[in-house]
C-alpha positions, 0 to 999 in steps of 0.5 A, a space after each residue: 476462501 484465500 485472502 491476501 493482506 498487504 501491510 504498510 506501516 504509516 497508517 498503523 494505529 498510534 504511529 505519526 512520525 518517521 521515527 515510528 516507521 523507519 529502521 533506526 528511528 527511536 520508536 521504530 521497534 515499538 512501531 513494528 509491534 504496533 504494525 503486527 497488532 493491526 495485522 493480527 487484528 485483520 487476520 482475526 477478522 479474516 479467520 472469523 469470516 471463514 478463510 482457509 488460506 491467509 498470506 501477509 505481505 510486509 509492504 513497507 520500506 525494507 519489507 522486514 518490519 513484521 517479526 515472524 514470531 509476532 504474526 498470528 499463526 493462521 497467516 504466512 508471511 512474505 518478507 524482504 525485498 526486492 519483490 517484482 510486485 512490491 506491495 502486492 508480491 504474492 497476489 495471484 488470480 487465485 486469491 478471493 480478496 485483498 485486505 490493506 492494513 496501515 495504508 496512507 494518503 498519496 503525495 500532496 494530500 494532507 494525511 499522516 506521513 502522506 507520500 507516494 512510494 519514495 518519500 520526497 522523490 516522487 512528486 505525482 503519479 497518474 493512472 490514465 490521467 487520474 491522480 493516484 497513490 499507493 492505494 489506488 495503484 494497489 486497488 487497480 492492479 489487484 482488479 487487473 488480476 481479478 481480485 477485489 480489495 475488500 477492506 483498508 485501514 489507515 488514517 482518515 485521509 487514506 480512508 477518504 482516498 480509498 472511498 474516492 477510488 472505490 466506495 465499496 471498500 470497507 475502511 477503518 480510520 484508526 487516527 484523524 490527521 491534524 497534519 502530516 506528523 500529527 493525529 488524534 488517535 483511537 485507543 489501541 484496543 478500540 482500533 484493533 476491535 474495529 479492524 477485526 470487526 470491519 474485516 470480518 463483516 467485509 468478507 462475510 459476503 461473497 467477494 465481488 468481481 472487480 471491473 477490470 481496468 482499461 488495457 493498455 493503461 498509461 502510468 505517468 510519474 513526475 519525479 523531483 529529479 530531472 536526472 531520474 526522468 532522463 535516465 529512465 528514458 533508456 528503458 524501452 517503452 518509456 517516453 518523456 512528457 516533460 523534463 521531470 515526467 515520464 510515461 509508459 503504456 501497457 497492461 497494468 500488472 506489467 506497468 506495476 512491475 515496471 514501476 518497481 524497476 523505475 524506483 530501483 533506478 531512482 534509488 540508485 541515483 538519489 541514494 533514497 530507498 523506496 519508502 512505501 
């Protein structure tokens, strides 16, 4: 069994503020160790389920948050950026299942550090007219590759969003959001035990084949900046919906790669790096 783990940071146990998850923040060094502990709990669950091959993709911000020496020795690490598939770099049809660790709710919803990919620069995203964030886009893109998402950890908002997208995904809420920068936290040991046990249980049955998304799909993004939207129209296949909103159609895996290009263009215009 080959398992792929995508590791974000905002939904990690104990973390509630930008200073916890951004390099240079006063609690970032502690935050990256907390991230490693959540990932390692998931890896232990994957090992308990009998996996023989485990890869972890550091999917947050600079994508250099996980210290290689802090990672469970059963897993290999994909680290750094840019990556063509971003938060799903390294995922292939040869994997049997995806586990998402430390994920967060999409922009415009109440959740700890909620946003969609670029902090305040992206206002909304739709996939075939359905509002979507990092969770839904990851699940749909993995499904397009034929790989199911089997488990996800994060705050209660992220878990609720996951269930709305695919109610068969097992979830672990490691904190309950009180606001965007406040939460009631599970004790560390309890959270890591829940992650390990839930991942092991989710993978104890043969992974199901996901239903493929429509082909072609339509990906629509509303930006805060009209300048970003106007610049993206120079990319073949990108069309305007309104002054701040652009759309492209195609196979979902191609759109996911294209979206990564859009974010790099937006970063160059706004001096804001993709956040994730």
